[in-house]
Every structure is written in structure tokens, then in C-alpha cells.
N, C-alpha and C positions, 0 to 999 in steps of 0.2 A: 491554073493548076492547084490542086488540093494536096497539101503536104502534111504528113504526120511527123510531129517532132516527138521522138521516142525518148523518154527519160523516166525519172522516178518522182517527178514533181513539176512545179512551174517556177523554177528559179530564174535568175537574171538572164541566162543565155537563152532559155526557152522563150521568155518574153521578148528578148531582142530579136530572135528569129521571127516570131509572130509579127512584130512591128515591121521588120524589114520586108517580109512577104507582103504584108498589107500595102505598104508604100509602093511595092512593085506590081500591085494589082493581082496578087495571088492570095490564097487562103492557107494559113498554117494552123494546125490544130494540135495542141499538146495531148499526147497519149501516154498513159502510164504503162510501162512494160508489165507491171504486176497485175494489170487488169485484163491482159490479152488472153484470148482463148482461140481455139481453131477446131475445124471439122474437116475430115477427109471423106470425100464422096458424099458430103451432106451439107453443102452450102459454103464451103471455103472458110476463110478466117476474117477477123475484124480489120485486117490491114488492106483487104482487097478493095475497099471503097476509096482508097487514096491513089493518087497518081505518082507519088514519090515519097520516100522516107528519109528522114535525117536522124541519125543516132546521136543523141546528145549525152546521155549517161545511162549506165547499166546499174540498176539498184542491186544492193546486196540480196543474196538469196541462196538457197540450197544448190547443190550441183545440178540436180534435176531441173530446177526452175531456170537457172542460167542457160543450161543446154537447150531447153525448150524455147526460150526467147531467141537464142541464136538460130535455132531451127526455123523459126518464123522468118527471120531475116534471110536465111538461105533460100527458103521457099519463095519469098517475095522476089528476090533477085533472079531465081530460076524462071519465074513467070515473066521476066523482062522488066520488072519495075525498077527504076533508078533507086539505089540505096547508097547513101553517103554516111559513113564510108562503107564500102562493100564489106559483107560479114567476115570474109576471110582476113581482110586487113585489120578489122577490129580485133579478131582473135589473135593475130600476130602481135599487134602493138600493145595489147593489154598485158602481154607476157614479156617481161624484160629480157629473159633468156632468149626467147625465140627472135625478138627484135635484134638483139646483139648478134646472134648467130647469123641471121640473114645479112646484116650489114657487113660482118667480118667476111662472110663467104663472097660478098661482092667486092671485096678489097677496100672497103671504106674504113678509115681509121676509127677505132673505138678504144677506150682504155682496156688494158688487159683485164680479163674477167674470168671468174671461176664460180661455178654453181655446184653446191654439194647438198647431200641429204644427211651426211654423218658429220658430227662435230670433229672427229679425228681428221677426216679428210679436209675439212675447212681449216683446221689449224695448219696443216701442211701447206695449203694454198695461201693462207695468211702470210706464212714465212716466204713462200715463193714470190708473192706480190710485194715484198719489201717491208712487211710489217707495218704498212700504212695503207689502210683500205677504207673504202666507203661501203658500208653494209646497207643494202636497199631491200625493201619488200619486193617480192616478185611482181606483185600487182600493186600499183600505187602511182600517184602523180603529185605535182606541186611541191616536191621535196618532203612530203610527209613521210615519217617513219624512217628517214635516212639518218645514219649516224656514222661519224668517222671514228675508226678504232686504230689506235697505235700501240696499245699495251697488251702483251700476250695474255696476262691474267684476265683482263676484261674481255678479250676475244674468246678465251676458253669458256668463261661463264656465260657469255651471250650465246655462243654457238650451241652450248649444251641445252640451254633453255629452248632455243629454236628447234633443235632436234627432238627434244622431249615433247614439244607441243605440235609436232608433225608439220613443221614449216620447212621450206627450202631456204638454204643459206646462199644468198647471192652477193658476191664480193667483187668490187672493182678496185683496181689499184688507184690510189689517190693521185690525181694529176695536179701538180703544182702550177696553178693558173694565176693570172694577174688579178684575180678578184672580180672578174667579169666574164660574161658569156653572151651569146646572141640567140635570140629566138626569131626564127624565120617562119612566117605563116605562108604555107604553100597552098595554092588553089590551081589545080591543073598543071599547066606548064609555066606558071608564074609564081614569084614570091610577091604577094600583094602588100605585105607589110613586114617590117623587121625592126627589132629594138635591141638595144644593148642593156643588159641587166647587170647591175653592180651590187655586190654584197655589202651589207652594212652590219658590222660587228658579228659576222658569221662567215663561214666558208661557202655557204649555200647562197646562190644568187637569185633564187626564185622570188618573184614579187610577193607571192603568198607567204613567204618566210621573212619578209621585211626588206627585200632588195629594192633598189630604185631602178627606174626605167627611163630611157631616152631613145628617141628615134635614131636609126642609123641606116645608111645605105651600104648594103653588103657589096663586097668586091665581086668581080665576075666569077672568080674561083669559088668564093663562099656561096654565091647563088647557085652555081652548078652543083656544089656538094649537097646543098639542101634539097634541090630538085631530085638529084640522084638517090638520096636517102629515102625520100618519100616514094619514089618509083620502086625501089627495091622491096619495100614492104607492102606495095600495092595500094597506097593511099592517094586518091585524087586530092584530098584535103588533109593537111598535116601541119602540126606544129613541130618544127625541127630545132633542136637545141645544139648549138655549136660551141665548143669549148677550146679556146687557144691553149696550146701546151707550152712548156718552157723552152722548147727548141724551135718555135715557129710553126709547128704542126697544128692542124685543126682537127679535133675529135668530134664525132657525132655522139652525143651522150644520151639522146632520147629522140624518138619519133612518136608523137602523140596522135593517135587516130581520132581522138575526141578533144581537139585542142580548144582551150579557152581564149577569149580575146577581151575580157573585161578591162585589163590594163593596157593591152596592146592597141585597141581601137582608139582610145583618146590620146594615147602617146603618139601614135603615128598619124592621127587625123584621117583614118580610113573606116568607112562603114562596113565592117567585116560581115555583119549579118546579111546585108544586101548583096555583098560579093558572093557569099555562099548560096543564097537563093538564086541569084542571077546565073551562077554556074550550073546549078541544078536544073533550072528552067531551060537554059540554052543547050544542055546536053540531052534533052529528051525529044 
């Protein structure tokens, strides 16, 4: 099988997928999203020479560029080519509001959330959420750009800047957690690896933000929750973050359609790259 690894470069995850594919007797080729072109009724597009696609990262670009790249994924899927993750799942999960809305509609517990375009509306929501919120970028991962706000004056100044720069204000009520959460790596109908992440001198548990990681076996209910969350957003492969609440409840705080495994693989002793390639090959 010839697999295109779509990204904006040849970083660690791309190289790990190339290695995993090679060891499983497949060929994986890094392909830069920014170099793609297409033709209609004139020879097809550059992705037609592959048997399957893996979406690794989406480089920054204009709205037109990003839409065109997604169009190519949709067209490849429409031709019957396996795409991981499917383009609609990528679109849902890159957008925190849409992910949260899908989870909530399915009855999956998420922290109370408000999304606003006006700072006055955001201040009302700040108060409604108890005056203790986590402000997140609508698009982002690994805990980058997140901040906890508890002061009304700071909230007002921050929300005004976001409104004036044309950004969306995404707020979640801060969940008083025990300083740890869980990352479940879902492939198909299995959780192939899971780890407990513990915060170090910060309320964020992300390993990229300094958190520590250790392997953990999820309970039956936690496994079912992770699988259900991935299913709801349409992701055959997903990184699902579970956060224990103060009253024994378990919240889903993120479903990542382009999950990393640089920390998870050595922590859990699982060759995630091979698992991804194997799932792709067996599904075709």
C-alpha cells in the first residue's frame, strides 16, 4: 500500500509513520499540504497516485487555502480512498465549539461552555460560569493559548482585545480536578493505549506544558466513554482527554482528530505508528 502522510513538513510523527509503514512492508510518503494542486476533467489531482491518506497536520494558511486542502480530502474520500481521519471528522474536531456541541448533544458530559463574539456577552457568560473560567483558542491543541481567568477586570480587558481582533471567545467553566487527567488513544473500536497525565506547578496537565505521564488501564466505563466520544465526532482514530470532576463525574474535555503519541508511545510501550498503519491497511 502506498500512503500519503499529509502535513506541513517532516516532523517526528511523519517520520514515525514512515518508519512504521516501512516495517509493515508498506510505503509512506510525506506530502506537504501547501504543495498540492488539482485538475477537474484534466487529469485529476496529486493525491490520486496513493492508495490511502493520513492527515497529520494542517499548515497555517488563508481561508481559501485551508478550504481547498479540505476539498481535496473530501474529493479523495468521495472516490473511495481511505482517509484518516475522514475530512468531516477533521473539520469537527479542529473546532472546539463544534466538538463540544456534538458531545453535549450526545449526552456526554463536558464542562459548561459558552462561545461569544461580543465582549459584553462574554462578561455575562463569565459571571454565569461562576467567575472562574478557562479561555481557550477555538483552534488549538496541547494546551497552547489556554489561560484561566478569575478576575473580572482581567476578563473584561482580555475579552475586549479578542473582540477587537476578530476572534471568538470560547469559555469553559473551570473544573476543580485532582491535578490529573487521562489521554485515551482510540483506534477503531479499541483504546490501544492510555496514560495518566499529572500537572506539575500548573493547572494544565498536558505533557507539552510540563505535565508528567504514566501508563494507566482505564476502567470499563472510562473506555466506553472514550470510544463513544470518538464515535460521536466521527473519528476512527482519536486522542480523547478525560477529566475527573470533584463529584466523581468524568468529563470529556477534548477529542483530537490528529492526536500525537510522542509521549504516549514510550509511556505505554505501544508502537502507535504501526497500529495506525495496520488499521489503515486492514480497513481497505
